[in-house]
C-alpha positions as CSV (number, residue, x, y, z in Angstrom):
1,M,-14.4,16.2,39.4
2,I,-10.7,16.5,38.7
3,I,-11.4,18.8,35.8
4,G,-13.7,20.9,38.0
5,I,-11.0,21.4,40.5
6,F,-8.5,22.6,37.9
7,S,-11.2,24.9,36.4
8,K,-11.8,26.5,39.8
9,L,-8.1,27.0,40.2
10,G,-8.1,28.8,36.9
11,G,-5.2,26.7,35.6
12,S,-6.2,26.4,32.0
13,R,-3.0,24.5,31.0
14,D,-3.4,22.2,34.0
15,E,-7.1,21.7,33.0
16,A,-6.0,20.8,29.5
17,N,-3.4,18.3,30.8
18,A,-6.0,16.8,33.2
19,L,-8.4,16.4,30.2
20,M,-5.6,14.7,28.3
21,S,-5.0,12.3,31.2
22,L,-8.7,11.5,31.5
23,G,-9.0,11.0,27.8
24,D,-6.1,8.4,28.1
25,V,-8.0,6.5,30.8
26,Y,-11.2,6.5,28.7
27,S,-9.3,5.4,25.7
28,Q,-7.7,2.5,27.6
29,Q,-11.2,1.4,28.7
30,G,-12.6,1.6,25.2
31,R,-14.9,4.5,26.1
32,W,-14.2,6.2,22.8
33,E,-16.8,9.0,22.7
34,E,-15.8,10.2,26.2
35,A,-12.1,10.1,25.2
36,I,-12.9,12.1,22.1
37,V,-14.7,14.8,24.1
38,C,-11.8,15.1,26.5
39,Y,-9.2,15.4,23.8
40,N,-11.3,17.9,21.8
41,N,-11.7,20.0,25.0
42,A,-8.0,19.9,25.6
43,L,-7.3,20.8,22.0
44,E,-9.5,23.8,22.3
45,I,-7.7,25.0,25.4
46,F,-4.2,24.5,23.9
47,R,-5.3,26.5,20.9
48,K,-6.6,29.4,23.0
49,L,-3.3,29.3,25.0
50,R,-1.4,29.2,21.7
51,H,0.5,26.2,22.9
52,P,1.4,24.4,19.7
53,H,3.1,21.4,21.4
54,G,0.0,20.7,23.5
55,E,-2.2,21.1,20.4
56,A,-0.1,18.6,18.4
57,N,-0.3,16.1,21.3
58,A,-4.0,16.4,21.5
59,L,-4.3,15.9,17.7
60,M,-2.2,12.8,18.0
61,S,-4.4,11.4,20.8
62,L,-7.5,12.1,18.7
63,G,-5.9,10.3,15.8
64,N,-5.2,7.3,18.0
65,V,-8.8,7.0,19.1
66,Y,-10.1,7.4,15.5
67,S,-7.6,4.8,14.4
68,D,-8.7,2.4,17.1
69,I,-12.4,2.6,16.0
70,G,-11.7,2.5,12.3
71,R,-12.6,6.2,11.5
72,W,-9.4,6.3,9.4
73,E,-9.9,9.5,7.4
74,E,-10.4,11.4,10.6
75,A,-7.3,9.7,12.1
76,I,-5.2,10.6,9.0
77,A,-6.4,14.2,9.1
78,N,-5.5,14.6,12.8
79,Y,-2.1,12.9,12.4
80,N,-1.3,15.1,9.4
81,N,-2.2,18.3,11.3
82,A,0.0,17.1,14.2
83,L,2.8,16.3,11.8
84,E,2.7,19.7,10.3
85,I,3.0,21.3,13.8
86,F,5.8,19.0,14.9
87,R,7.8,19.9,11.8
88,K,7.3,23.6,12.3
89,L,8.5,23.2,15.9
90,G,11.5,21.2,14.7
91,D,10.3,18.4,17.0
92,R,11.9,15.3,15.3
93,Q,10.7,13.0,18.1
94,G,7.0,14.1,17.6
95,E,7.5,13.9,13.8
96,A,8.8,10.3,14.0
97,K,6.0,9.1,16.3
98,T,3.4,10.7,14.0
99,L,4.8,9.1,10.9
100,M,4.6,5.7,12.8
101,N,1.0,6.4,13.6
102,L,0.2,7.3,10.0
103,G,1.8,4.0,9.0
104,R,-0.4,2.2,11.4
105,V,-3.6,3.7,9.9
106,Y,-2.5,2.8,6.4
107,F,-1.7,-0.7,7.6
108,Q,-5.2,-1.1,9.1
109,Q,-6.7,0.1,5.8
110,G,-4.6,-2.4,3.8
111,R,-2.7,0.4,2.1
112,W,0.5,-1.4,2.7
113,E,2.9,0.5,0.4
114,E,1.9,3.8,2.1
115,A,2.3,2.1,5.5
116,I,5.8,0.9,4.6
117,A,6.8,4.3,3.3
118,N,5.7,6.0,6.5
119,Y,7.3,3.4,8.7
120,N,10.6,3.7,6.8
121,N,10.5,7.5,7.3
122,A,9.9,7.0,11.0
123,L,12.7,4.5,11.2
124,E,15.1,6.9,9.6
125,A,14.1,9.6,12.0
126,F,14.4,7.4,15.1
127,R,17.8,6.3,14.0
128,K,19.0,9.8,13.5
129,L,17.8,10.7,17.0
130,G,19.5,7.7,18.4
131,D,16.1,6.5,19.8
132,R,16.6,2.8,20.0
133,Q,13.2,2.1,21.5
134,G,11.4,4.0,18.7
135,E,13.6,2.1,16.2
136,A,12.5,-1.2,17.7
137,Q,8.8,-0.3,17.7
138,T,9.0,0.7,14.1
139,L,10.8,-2.5,13.1
140,N,7.9,-4.4,14.8
141,N,5.4,-2.4,12.8
142,L,7.2,-3.0,9.5
143,G,7.2,-6.7,10.4
144,L,3.4,-6.7,10.6
145,V,3.1,-5.2,7.1
146,Y,5.4,-7.8,5.6
147,A,3.6,-10.6,7.4
148,Y,0.2,-9.5,5.9
149,Q,1.8,-9.4,2.5
150,G,3.1,-12.9,2.9
151,H,6.7,-11.8,3.1
152,W,7.3,-13.9,6.1
153,E,11.1,-14.0,6.1
154,E,11.2,-10.2,6.0
155,A,8.7,-10.1,8.8
156,I,10.6,-12.5,11.0
157,A,13.9,-10.6,10.4
158,N,12.3,-7.3,11.5
159,Y,10.7,-8.8,14.6
160,N,14.0,-10.4,15.6
161,N,15.9,-7.1,15.1
162,A,13.2,-5.4,17.3
163,L,13.5,-8.2,19.9
164,E,17.3,-7.8,20.1
165,I,17.0,-4.1,20.7
166,F,14.3,-4.4,23.3
167,R,16.4,-7.0,25.2
168,K,19.5,-4.9,25.1
169,L,17.5,-1.9,26.5
170,G,15.8,-4.1,29.1
171,V,12.4,-3.0,27.8
172,R,10.3,-6.1,28.9
173,Q,7.1,-4.7,27.4
174,G,8.6,-4.2,24.0
175,E,10.2,-7.7,24.3
176,A,6.8,-9.2,25.0
177,N,5.2,-7.4,22.0
178,A,8.0,-8.6,19.7
179,L,7.5,-12.2,20.9
180,M,3.7,-11.8,20.3
181,N,4.4,-10.7,16.7
182,L,6.8,-13.6,16.1
183,G,4.1,-15.9,17.4
184,L,1.7,-14.4,15.0
185,V,3.9,-14.9,11.9
186,Y,4.8,-18.5,13.0
187,S,1.1,-19.1,13.4
188,Q,0.4,-17.8,9.8
189,Q,3.1,-20.2,8.6
190,G,1.6,-23.2,10.4
191,R,4.7,-23.4,12.7
192,W,2.4,-24.1,15.7
193,E,5.0,-25.1,18.3
194,E,7.1,-22.1,17.7
195,A,4.0,-19.9,17.8
196,I,2.9,-21.4,21.1
197,A,6.4,-21.0,22.6
198,N,6.6,-17.3,21.7
199,Y,3.1,-16.6,23.0
200,N,3.9,-18.4,26.3
201,N,7.2,-16.4,26.7
202,A,5.2,-13.2,26.1
203,L,2.5,-14.3,28.5
204,E,5.1,-14.9,31.2
205,I,6.6,-11.4,30.8
206,F,3.1,-9.8,30.9
207,R,2.3,-11.6,34.1
208,K,5.6,-10.6,35.7
209,L,5.0,-7.0,34.7
210,G,1.4,-7.2,36.1
211,D,0.2,-6.2,32.6
212,H,-3.2,-7.8,32.6
213,H,-4.2,-6.3,29.3
214,G,-1.1,-7.8,27.6
215,E,-1.8,-11.1,29.5
216,A,-5.3,-11.2,28.0
217,N,-4.0,-10.5,24.5
218,A,-1.4,-13.3,24.8
219,L,-4.2,-15.7,26.0
220,M,-6.3,-14.7,23.0
221,N,-3.4,-15.4,20.6
222,L,-2.7,-18.8,22.2
223,G,-6.4,-19.5,21.8
224,N,-6.0,-18.6,18.1
225,V,-3.3,-21.2,17.6
226,Y,-5.3,-23.9,19.3
227,F,-8.3,-22.8,17.2
228,Q,-6.2,-23.2,14.0
229,Q,-5.1,-26.6,15.2
230,G,-8.6,-27.7,15.9
231,R,-7.9,-28.0,19.6
232,W,-11.3,-26.6,20.5
233,E,-11.4,-27.1,24.2
234,E,-8.0,-25.5,24.7
235,A,-9.0,-22.6,22.5
236,I,-12.2,-22.1,24.5
237,A,-10.4,-22.2,27.8
238,N,-7.9,-19.5,26.7
239,Y,-10.6,-17.3,25.2
240,N,-12.7,-17.6,28.4
241,N,-9.7,-16.7,30.5
242,A,-9.0,-13.6,28.3
243,L,-12.7,-12.7,28.4
244,E,-12.7,-12.8,32.2
245,I,-9.7,-10.5,32.4
246,F,-11.1,-8.0,29.9
247,R,-14.4,-7.9,31.9
248,K,-12.5,-7.3,35.2
249,L,-10.5,-4.5,33.5
250,G,-13.6,-3.0,32.0
251,V,-12.0,-3.2,28.5
252,R,-15.2,-3.5,26.4
253,Q,-13.4,-3.8,23.1
254,G,-11.3,-6.7,24.4
255,E,-14.4,-8.3,25.7
256,A,-16.1,-8.1,22.3
257,N,-13.0,-9.5,20.6
258,A,-12.9,-12.5,23.0
259,L,-16.6,-13.1,22.3
260,M,-15.9,-13.0,18.6
261,N,-13.2,-15.7,19.0
262,L,-15.4,-17.9,21.1
263,G,-18.1,-17.5,18.4
264,N,-15.6,-18.7,15.8
265,V,-14.9,-21.9,17.8
266,Y,-18.6,-22.6,18.4
267,Q,-19.1,-22.1,14.6
268,M,-16.5,-24.6,13.7
269,Q,-18.1,-27.1,16.1
270,G,-21.5,-26.5,14.6
271,R,-22.8,-25.1,17.8
272,W,-24.8,-22.5,15.9
273,D,-26.9,-21.0,18.7
274,E,-23.9,-20.4,20.9
275,A,-21.9,-18.9,18.0
276,T,-24.7,-16.6,17.0
277,G,-25.1,-15.6,20.7
278,C,-21.4,-14.6,21.0
279,Y,-21.5,-12.7,17.7
280,E,-24.6,-10.8,18.7
281,Q,-23.2,-9.8,22.1
282,A,-20.0,-8.6,20.4
283,L,-22.0,-6.7,17.8
284,A,-24.0,-4.9,20.5
285,I,-20.7,-3.9,22.3
286,F,-19.1,-2.7,19.1
287,R,-22.1,-0.6,18.3
288,E,-22.2,0.7,21.9
289,L,-18.6,1.7,21.6
290,G,-19.1,3.4,18.2
291,D,-16.5,1.0,16.7
292,P,-17.6,0.5,13.0
293,L,-14.7,-1.8,12.2
294,G,-15.6,-4.2,15.0
295,E,-19.3,-3.9,13.9
296,A,-18.4,-4.9,10.4
297,N,-16.3,-7.9,11.5
298,A,-19.2,-9.1,13.8
299,L,-21.7,-8.7,10.9
300,T,-19.3,-10.7,8.7
301,N,-19.2,-13.5,11.2
302,L,-22.9,-13.5,11.7
303,G,-23.3,-13.7,7.9
304,S,-20.9,-16.6,7.8
305,V,-22.8,-18.6,10.5
306,Y,-26.1,-18.0,8.7
307,A,-24.6,-19.1,5.4
308,Q,-23.3,-22.3,6.9
309,Q,-26.8,-23.1,8.2
310,D,-28.3,-22.3,4.7
311,R,-30.2,-19.4,6.2
312,L,-29.7,-17.7,2.8
313,E,-32.2,-14.9,3.4
314,E,-30.4,-13.6,6.6
315,A,-26.7,-14.1,5.4
316,P,-26.8,-11.6,2.5
317,G,-28.1,-8.8,4.8
318,C,-25.3,-9.2,7.2
319,Y,-22.7,-9.3,4.4
320,E,-24.2,-6.2,2.7
321,Q,-24.2,-4.2,5.9
322,A,-20.6,-5.2,6.6
323,L,-19.6,-4.3,3.0
324,A,-21.2,-0.8,3.3
325,I,-19.2,-0.2,6.5
326,F,-15.9,-1.4,5.0
327,R,-16.4,0.9,2.0
328,K,-17.3,3.8,4.1
329,L,-14.1,3.3,6.2
330,G,-12.1,2.9,3.0
331,D,-11.0,-0.6,4.2
332,R,-10.2,-2.2,0.9
333,H,-9.0,-5.4,2.4
334,G,-12.2,-5.8,4.4
335,E,-14.2,-5.0,1.3
336,A,-12.4,-7.7,-0.7
337,S,-12.9,-10.3,2.0
338,I,-16.6,-9.6,2.2
339,L,-16.9,-9.8,-1.6
340,N,-15.3,-13.3,-1.4
341,N,-18.0,-14.3,1.2
342,L,-20.7,-12.9,-1.0
343,A,-19.3,-14.8,-4.0
344,N,-19.4,-18.1,-2.0
345,L,-23.0,-17.3,-1.1
346,Y,-24.0,-16.7,-4.7
347,A,-22.3,-20.0,-5.8
348,K,-24.3,-21.8,-3.0
349,Q,-27.5,-20.3,-4.5
350,G,-26.4,-21.5,-8.0
351,E,-25.7,-18.0,-9.3
352,L,-22.3,-18.9,-10.7
353,E,-22.0,-15.9,-13.1
354,K,-22.6,-13.5,-10.2
355,A,-20.2,-15.5,-8.0
356,L,-17.4,-15.2,-10.5
357,E,-18.1,-11.5,-11.1
358,T,-18.0,-10.8,-7.4
359,A,-14.9,-12.9,-6.7
360,G,-13.2,-11.2,-9.7
361,K,-13.8,-7.8,-7.9
362,A,-12.2,-9.2,-4.8
363,L,-9.3,-10.5,-6.8
364,N,-8.6,-7.1,-8.3
365,I,-8.6,-5.5,-4.9
366,F,-6.2,-8.1,-3.4
367,D,-4.0,-7.6,-6.4
368,E,-4.0,-3.8,-6.0
369,L,-3.1,-4.2,-2.4
370,K,-0.4,-6.8,-3.1
371,A,-2.1,-9.0,-0.5
372,Y,-0.5,-12.1,-2.0
373,P,-1.7,-14.8,0.5
374,D,-5.3,-13.6,-0.1
375,L,-4.7,-13.6,-3.8
376,V,-3.8,-17.3,-3.6
377,T,-7.0,-18.0,-1.7
378,C,-9.1,-16.0,-4.2
379,H,-7.6,-17.7,-7.2
380,R,-8.4,-21.1,-5.6
381,L,-12.0,-19.9,-5.0
382,M,-12.4,-18.7,-8.6
383,A,-11.0,-22.1,-9.8
384,S,-13.8,-23.8,-8.0
385,F,-16.5,-21.5,-9.4
386,S,-15.1,-21.8,-12.9
387,L,-15.2,-25.6,-12.7
388,Q,-18.7,-25.6,-11.5
389,A,-19.6,-23.3,-14.4
390,G,-18.1,-25.8,-16.8
391,N,-15.1,-23.6,-17.7
392,V,-12.3,-26.1,-17.2
393,S,-9.7,-23.9,-18.9
394,A,-10.4,-20.9,-16.6
395,C,-10.3,-23.3,-13.6
396,F,-6.8,-24.5,-14.6
397,S,-5.6,-20.9,-15.2
398,H,-6.6,-19.9,-11.7
399,L,-5.0,-23.0,-10.1
400,A,-1.8,-22.2,-12.0
401,Q,-1.8,-18.6,-10.7
402,A,-2.5,-19.8,-7.2
403,L,0.3,-22.3,-7.2
404,Y,2.7,-19.9,-8.9
405,L,2.2,-17.3,-6.1
406,A,2.2,-19.9,-3.3
407,L,5.6,-21.3,-4.5
408,Q,7.1,-17.8,-3.9
409,L,5.5,-17.2,-0.6
410,H,5.3,-20.2,1.8
411,P,5.2,-24.0,1.9
412,K,1.8,-24.0,3.7
413,L,0.2,-22.1,0.9
414,V,1.7,-24.6,-1.6
415,V,0.4,-27.6,0.3
416,D,-3.0,-26.0,0.7
417,T,-3.2,-25.4,-3.0
418,I,-2.2,-29.0,-3.8
419,D,-5.0,-30.0,-1.4
420,I,-7.3,-28.6,-4.1
421,I,-5.5,-29.7,-7.2
422,V,-5.3,-33.4,-6.4
423,P,-9.0,-34.0,-5.6
424,L,-9.8,-32.0,-8.8
425,A,-7.6,-34.2,-10.9
426,K,-9.1,-37.4,-9.3
427,G,-12.6,-36.1,-10.0
428,L,-11.8,-35.4,-13.6
429,A,-10.3,-38.9,-14.0
430,S,-13.3,-40.5,-12.4
431,E,-15.4,-38.9,-15.1
432,G,-13.1,-40.2,-17.8
433,M,-11.7,-36.7,-18.6
434,F,-8.2,-38.0,-19.0
435,S,-7.2,-35.4,-21.6
436,A,-8.1,-32.7,-19.1
437,V,-6.1,-34.5,-16.4
438,A,-3.1,-34.7,-18.7
439,V,-3.4,-31.0,-19.6
440,L,-3.7,-29.9,-15.9
441,G,-0.8,-32.0,-14.7
442,S,1.6,-31.1,-17.6
443,G,0.7,-27.4,-17.5
444,L,1.4,-27.1,-13.8
445,W,4.5,-29.3,-14.1
446,E,6.0,-26.9,-16.7
447,M,5.2,-23.9,-14.6
448,V,6.7,-25.4,-11.4
449,M,9.9,-26.3,-13.4
450,K,10.3,-22.7,-14.5
451,I,9.9,-21.4,-11.0
452,R,12.4,-23.9,-9.7
453,E,15.0,-22.6,-12.1
454,E,15.0,-19.4,-10.0
455,K,16.7,-19.3,-6.6
456,P,14.2,-20.3,-3.9
457,R,13.6,-17.9,-1.0
458,S,14.1,-20.7,1.5
459,E,15.1,-24.3,1.9
460,E,11.5,-25.1,2.8
461,L,10.3,-23.6,-0.5
462,K,12.9,-25.5,-2.3
463,W,11.7,-28.8,-0.8
464,V,8.0,-28.0,-1.4
465,G,8.8,-27.0,-5.0
466,M,10.2,-30.4,-5.6
467,L,7.1,-32.0,-4.0
468,A,4.8,-29.9,-6.2
469,Q,6.8,-30.9,-9.2
470,E,6.4,-34.6,-8.4
471,V,2.6,-34.3,-7.7
472,C,2.1,-32.5,-11.0
473,A,4.1,-35.2,-12.8
474,V,1.9,-37.9,-11.2
475,I,-1.2,-36.1,-12.4
476,A,0.2,-35.6,-15.9
477,L,1.3,-39.3,-16.2
478,M,-2.1,-40.5,-14.9
479,G,-3.8,-38.6,-17.7
480,M,-1.3,-39.6,-20.4
481,S,-1.2,-43.3,-19.4
482,R,-5.0,-43.6,-19.8
483,L,-4.8,-41.9,-23.2
484,E,-1.8,-44.0,-24.4
485,E,-2.9,-46.8,-26.8
486,R,0.4,-48.6,-27.0
487,P,0.6,-51.1,-24.1
488,K,4.3,-50.8,-23.6
489,E,4.2,-47.0,-23.3
490,R,1.1,-47.1,-21.2
491,A,2.7,-49.5,-18.7
492,K,5.9,-47.4,-18.6
493,A,3.9,-44.2,-17.8
494,S,1.9,-46.0,-15.1
495,E,5.0,-47.5,-13.6
496,T,6.7,-44.1,-13.4
497,A,3.6,-42.5,-11.9
498,L,3.4,-45.3,-9.3
499,E,7.1,-44.8,-8.3
500,M,6.7,-41.0,-8.0
501,A,3.3,-41.4,-6.1
502,K,5.0,-43.7,-3.6
503,D,7.8,-41.1,-3.0
504,V,5.2,-38.3,-2.5
505,D,3.1,-40.4,-0.1
506,E,6.2,-41.3,1.9
507,E,7.3,-37.6,2.1
508,T,3.8,-36.4,3.1
509,G,2.5,-39.3,5.2
510,G,0.0,-40.3,2.6
511,R,-1.6,-36.9,2.6
512,W,-3.0,-37.2,-0.9
513,K,-3.1,-41.0,-1.3
514,L,-1.5,-40.8,-4.7
515,E,-0.3,-44.5,-4.7
516,E,-3.9,-45.7,-4.1
517,W,-5.1,-43.4,-6.9
518,V,-2.5,-44.7,-9.4
519,R,-3.3,-48.3,-8.6
520,S,-7.0,-47.8,-9.0
């Protein structure tokens, strides 16, 4: 109706602007195809009018929609066309914003080095313009890349710098977004209370601003923390509150994401039918919206819930469909994650050679992307498959690489890796494979010692490095003491192992029950 009025008035430029505004509304509602039609019609008018600035803005808006629905090559093409126009016009502001958007697409694809390069170029441009808000937004985005790479200290530094700028400018929306990002990185580190505090601060700001969309996102993130802590009822309550808001706003994509998160909780609780129902509802919405990335994620989750129920005929179909979408989108990170899921499925079916081959492909992609936390997880997975296949040497090698990377990233990754190493050592010992236990412990101990000679990135990593060293020493001594034939030496090794085991148990609250193992 609005467009019709402008058309009757013969105001083509006004008509184009109205189309842009309407496209923005559709985009906010997740009505992607309608948004694309509006932006394309506006683009056509701007080109006929030879209005390059309007043309560039329309291209930017099209790029934003394609980015949101995972049509990344189209997004990149539109952004590059906009960038070319802005540069010809000498519009440094438009250039900086486009570089930031290009960085966002590369980030979503897992092309992190390209994302960093574009964000740094945008950051330089914003600083030259004296645009402090643009600078802060770019710092926020850089923080996201570093967080996904496992460079958490760099991420936190960027978020805090962005937060400081937003507070100085009095930009409450930006402040809330920076707090949300800080909450995310603390959550990734397992620093739950700090994550919750930041999300609650962001939630308070969004409510004061009357930003219901931001409020729903903060509730979703709080739900994620409770989910990771196993606080299921609190997670469900927050997800349902977010779901209600998204439905009131008519934000279909937010609704689908909330359903996905609810499905995750029900899956963890073993409430299979409810989990499947949530995932299927989300899948239908993503398909209705023409959101292939959301579709791939929903298919992944459906495959996971089928796999957990041993519905081994249905799970592969979901994973294969998701894999095809990720590959079509050029989403290398998504592709690698699905390959890991497929590898788990093959192992469950007893096809260990296929499992190792598939996990190896995922490992290569994560390595190429420099997705270090994912590399740690993938090495741990391959260690498990190698052991099942009877290749103890390959198992030890993957565990060593997992621990090596973890010791340079974050204490949580180190502890999670030790969670796998200790039961493995205990299992080998119970089978009388004391030589293998000694080799595992001494090999890891030597590796940890070499890493500890380097300057640790944080005091927490320094502490967890000492802990890892003691755990590895206990494992090595347990193997050696059982192999030692001289009673005196055997007793000495056992005594030393027991002393160190007590120290570790005291430090960790008996997490690995090493003293009990040594005494057995």
